VMD Tcl script that draws the C-alpha trace (Angstrom):
set ca {
  {-12.86 9.36 2.19}
  {-11.92 10.10 5.78}
  {-11.25 13.52 7.29}
  {-8.48 13.50 9.88}
  {-7.53 15.95 12.62}
  {-4.06 15.02 13.82}
  {-1.79 16.40 16.54}
  {1.56 14.69 16.96}
  {5.23 14.92 17.77}
  {8.06 12.91 16.17}
  {11.79 12.71 16.76}
  {14.04 11.28 14.02}
  {17.74 10.45 14.30}
  {19.92 9.49 11.32}
  {23.52 8.29 11.24}
  {26.23 8.10 8.59}
  {26.11 4.29 8.76}
  {22.64 4.28 7.16}
  {20.80 3.40 10.38}
  {18.01 5.69 11.56}
  {15.15 5.59 14.01}
  {12.00 7.62 14.58}
  {9.89 7.80 17.71}
  {6.52 9.51 17.64}
  {3.23 10.01 19.46}
  {0.00 11.40 18.08}
  {-3.70 11.73 18.74}
  {-6.18 11.86 15.88}
  {-9.87 12.03 15.14}
  {-11.23 10.38 11.98}
  {-14.59 11.37 10.50}
  {-16.13 9.57 7.48}
  {-16.89 11.56 4.34}
  {-18.60 10.94 1.03}
  {-20.42 7.60 0.91}
  {-18.36 6.05 3.72}
  {-20.17 5.47 7.02}
  {-19.04 4.13 10.40}
  {-21.91 1.67 10.88}
  {-22.03 -1.23 13.35}
  {-24.49 -3.81 14.63}
  {-25.65 -3.68 18.25}
  {-28.47 -5.86 19.58}
  {-29.68 -6.49 16.04}
  {-29.79 -2.79 15.14}
  {-27.57 -0.95 12.66}
  {-26.14 2.10 14.43}
  {-23.92 4.91 13.16}
  {-20.79 6.30 14.78}
  {-19.91 9.87 13.79}
  {-16.15 9.79 14.45}
  {-13.31 7.70 15.85}
  {-10.60 8.89 18.28}
  {-7.11 7.33 18.40}
  {-4.01 7.75 20.54}
  {-0.89 6.09 19.10}
  {2.80 5.67 19.88}
  {5.14 4.44 17.15}
  {8.75 3.37 16.69}
  {10.44 2.95 13.28}
  {13.88 1.44 12.69}
  {15.47 1.77 9.25}
  {18.71 0.54 7.70}
  {19.70 1.86 4.26}
  {23.49 1.85 3.77}
  {25.02 4.32 1.28}
  {21.64 5.91 0.63}
  {21.48 9.16 -1.32}
  {18.56 11.55 -1.75}
  {17.23 14.15 -4.12}
  {16.28 16.93 -1.70}
  {13.43 19.39 -2.25}
  {12.20 22.12 0.06}
  {9.63 19.95 1.87}
  {10.52 16.36 0.96}
  {13.22 14.12 -0.46}
  {13.35 11.19 -2.85}
  {15.56 8.18 -2.16}
  {17.78 7.32 -5.14}
  {18.16 3.71 -6.25}
  {21.37 1.81 -5.59}
  {22.47 -1.82 -5.18}
  {22.12 -1.81 -1.39}
  {19.03 -3.01 0.51}
  {16.62 -0.79 2.40}
  {15.04 -2.43 5.46}
  {12.35 -0.78 7.60}
  {10.76 -2.20 10.77}
  {7.80 -0.33 12.28}
  {5.85 -0.89 15.49}
  {2.66 0.92 16.51}
  {0.84 0.85 19.84}
  {-2.63 2.34 20.24}
  {-3.79 3.08 23.77}
  {-7.37 3.18 24.98}
  {-8.68 5.80 27.46}
  {-5.56 7.98 27.01}
  {-6.23 11.41 25.42}
  {-9.63 10.07 24.36}
  {-8.33 6.97 22.56}
  {-11.14 4.48 21.89}
  {-9.15 1.42 20.77}
  {-6.23 -0.60 22.04}
  {-4.13 -2.66 19.61}
  {-0.62 -3.36 18.29}
  {0.68 -3.51 14.74}
  {4.04 -4.44 13.25}
  {5.36 -4.05 9.71}
  {8.58 -5.14 7.97}
  {9.54 -3.74 4.56}
  {12.46 -4.83 2.35}
  {13.60 -3.14 -0.89}
  {16.49 -4.21 -3.11}
  {17.75 -3.59 -6.64}
  {19.10 -6.67 -8.48}
  {21.21 -6.39 -11.63}
  {20.61 -9.34 -13.99}
  {23.08 -8.90 -16.84}
  {22.34 -8.89 -19.76}
  {18.59 -8.86 -19.03}
  {18.49 -5.52 -17.23}
  {17.63 -5.07 -13.58}
  {14.79 -5.78 -11.13}
  {13.49 -3.80 -8.19}
  {11.98 -6.05 -5.51}
  {9.75 -4.76 -2.71}
  {8.60 -7.17 0.03}
  {6.17 -6.05 2.73}
  {4.72 -8.06 5.63}
  {2.88 -7.27 8.83}
  {0.09 -7.97 11.28}
  {-2.44 -6.17 13.47}
  {-3.09 -7.57 16.95}
  {-6.31 -6.63 18.68}
  {-10.01 -6.21 17.97}
  {-10.42 -3.13 15.77}
  {-12.74 -1.78 13.03}
  {-11.68 -2.34 9.43}
  {-10.25 1.18 9.00}
  {-7.49 0.27 11.49}
  {-6.63 -2.95 9.68}
  {-4.31 -3.12 6.69}
  {-6.25 -1.56 3.82}
  {-4.31 -2.69 0.78}
  {-3.19 0.24 -1.31}
  {-5.43 0.61 -4.37}
  {-5.38 3.00 -7.31}
  {-8.35 3.86 -9.52}
  {-6.73 6.72 -11.42}
  {-5.07 6.50 -14.85}
  {-1.63 7.19 -13.41}
  {0.52 4.11 -12.80}
  {1.47 3.97 -9.11}
  {4.40 1.77 -8.14}
  {3.36 1.13 -4.51}
  {-0.32 0.53 -5.30}
  {-2.41 -2.12 -7.03}
  {-3.50 -0.34 -10.18}
  {-6.63 -2.43 -10.88}
  {-7.79 -2.81 -7.29}
  {-10.74 -0.71 -6.13}
  {-10.46 1.52 -3.10}
  {-11.25 -0.36 0.13}
  {-11.62 -3.61 -1.82}
  {-9.40 -5.75 0.45}
  {-8.54 -5.56 4.16}
  {-6.38 -7.87 6.31}
  {-4.99 -8.16 9.81}
  {-2.08 -10.32 8.59}
  {-0.49 -9.91 5.19}
  {2.58 -10.29 3.00}
  {3.17 -8.79 -0.43}
  {5.79 -8.83 -3.17}
  {6.22 -6.27 -5.96}
  {8.70 -6.95 -8.75}
  {9.54 -4.29 -11.33}
  {11.86 -5.27 -14.18}
  {13.53 -3.03 -16.75}
  {14.92 -4.95 -19.73}
  {17.15 -1.99 -20.68}
  {16.26 -2.17 -24.39}
  {17.21 -5.82 -24.90}
  {14.65 -6.03 -27.74}
  {14.27 -2.42 -28.92}
  {18.05 -1.95 -29.24}
  {18.03 -4.63 -31.95}
  {15.57 -2.68 -34.11}
  {17.51 -0.08 -36.14}
  {14.94 2.71 -36.28}
  {13.55 2.22 -32.77}
  {17.05 2.00 -31.26}
  {17.55 5.73 -31.76}
  {14.53 6.44 -29.54}
  {16.23 4.63 -26.60}
  {12.97 3.01 -25.51}
  {13.00 0.51 -22.65}
  {10.80 -2.56 -22.15}
  {9.39 -2.84 -18.63}
  {7.27 -5.38 -16.79}
  {5.93 -5.82 -13.28}
  {4.20 -8.38 -11.09}
  {2.40 -7.67 -7.83}
  {0.83 -10.08 -5.37}
  {-0.51 -9.71 -1.85}
  {-1.40 -12.54 0.53}
  {-3.60 -11.84 3.52}
  {-6.29 -12.93 5.89}
  {-8.70 -11.71 8.53}
  {-8.96 -13.39 11.91}
  {-12.34 -14.20 13.48}
  {-11.65 -11.49 16.05}
  {-11.92 -8.78 13.40}
  {-14.68 -10.17 11.20}
  {-17.73 -7.89 11.63}
  {-20.10 -10.58 10.30}
  {-19.58 -12.90 13.27}
  {-22.14 -12.66 16.07}
  {-19.57 -12.16 18.84}
  {-18.07 -9.09 17.14}
  {-20.87 -6.60 17.78}
  {-19.58 -3.04 17.61}
  {-17.15 -3.53 14.73}
  {-17.84 -1.38 11.68}
  {-19.59 -3.38 8.96}
  {-17.87 -3.54 5.57}
  {-19.06 -0.91 3.06}
  {-21.80 -1.75 0.55}
  {-22.61 -0.18 -2.81}
  {-25.92 1.46 -3.77}
  {-27.33 -1.97 -4.76}
  {-26.50 -3.45 -1.35}
  {-23.58 -5.52 -2.66}
  {-20.50 -6.06 -0.55}
  {-17.51 -4.07 -1.84}
  {-14.88 -4.92 0.80}
  {-13.40 -8.41 1.04}
  {-10.70 -10.51 2.67}
  {-7.86 -12.43 1.00}
  {-8.42 -15.78 2.76}
  {-8.97 -17.74 -0.48}
  {-5.98 -16.71 -2.59}
  {-3.64 -13.76 -3.08}
  {-4.63 -10.81 -5.21}
  {-2.38 -10.59 -8.29}
  {-1.82 -8.25 -11.21}
  {0.84 -7.90 -13.90}
  {1.82 -5.23 -16.40}
  {3.91 -4.81 -19.53}
  {4.95 -1.48 -20.94}
  {7.37 0.94 -22.53}
  {9.39 3.52 -20.64}
  {11.65 6.38 -21.71}
  {9.08 7.65 -24.19}
  {10.26 11.20 -24.95}
  {12.78 10.64 -22.10}
  {10.23 10.91 -19.29}
  {6.99 9.09 -20.18}
  {6.02 5.51 -19.29}
  {2.99 3.58 -20.63}
  {1.77 0.27 -19.15}
  {-0.85 -2.32 -20.05}
  {-2.06 -3.72 -16.71}
  {-3.92 -7.01 -16.22}
  {-5.85 -8.14 -13.17}
  {-5.24 -11.87 -12.76}
  {-7.92 -12.96 -10.26}
  {-10.93 -11.92 -8.14}
  {-12.59 -11.10 -11.46}
  {-16.15 -11.66 -10.19}
  {-16.12 -8.67 -7.83}
  {-18.57 -5.90 -8.85}
  {-17.41 -2.81 -10.73}
  {-13.80 -3.94 -11.25}
  {-11.58 -3.48 -14.30}
  {-9.91 -6.60 -15.73}
  {-7.34 -4.57 -17.65}
  {-6.31 -0.97 -18.17}
  {-3.81 1.43 -19.69}
  {-1.82 3.47 -17.17}
  {0.85 6.15 -17.58}
  {3.56 7.68 -15.44}
  {6.28 10.32 -15.70}
  {9.71 8.86 -14.94}
  {12.97 10.58 -15.86}
  {15.58 8.14 -17.22}
  {18.89 8.80 -18.96}
}
mol new
graphics top color blue
foreach p $ca { graphics top sphere $p radius 0.5 }
foreach p [lrange $ca 0 end-1] q [lrange $ca 1 end] { graphics top cylinder $p $q radius 0.2 }
display resetview
């Protein structure tokens, strides 16, 4: 866990064409909590840093033609359609401005698209790629989104441990397919329940440059990767192969319930991981 104190300002402009941009600036202080510590090696000694100060400027460009939303009081949910959603983000962190301690750049490109594959249903494809340029501690790298709860999360890896993988260059693909009852609709009694077969596949490629590896001698001052109570490493890189997981499940249970069997396909030797699991989610479908 990390506590954050954030002060920022953002301006967002949207147009009828589906193009929008957001420009923002913020300063933040991050303080470790729980078992997390900001520890680094200096002259052979393990020292502790109590907090980290950042000053950042960001620009986001987004193109989502014919997009519609479900609006709530404080947020909105983008509704699916056949058109792509493309987001390009750039972040600049400045050192020695408003107390900022690090200087680096990061860029991210995200693509989302719904593909109809008649008569086999439809697929949602999410592609995400990016890089971090500069020498920074692991908390400022790409920490791949993990989930250790029993709720199935679409944008997270549901059998990855928190802080298990970090990268400064990465690319991921998430594929969610709904078979629209291609099997269940052929079973007379089950057909009345309007159940839907679903499947997903997620993979993330990544790597960590020598500049950001805290175990190299010339990188003194970088936070060391977290360890467990037994002194085992719990944070890793993806230099060897991509992390992958797949799931199969049933949606539209009682009109709003989804149940998935999730399998972790590799990195099975890491400590305290789950090779498979049952996850649920609430999704309204009609």
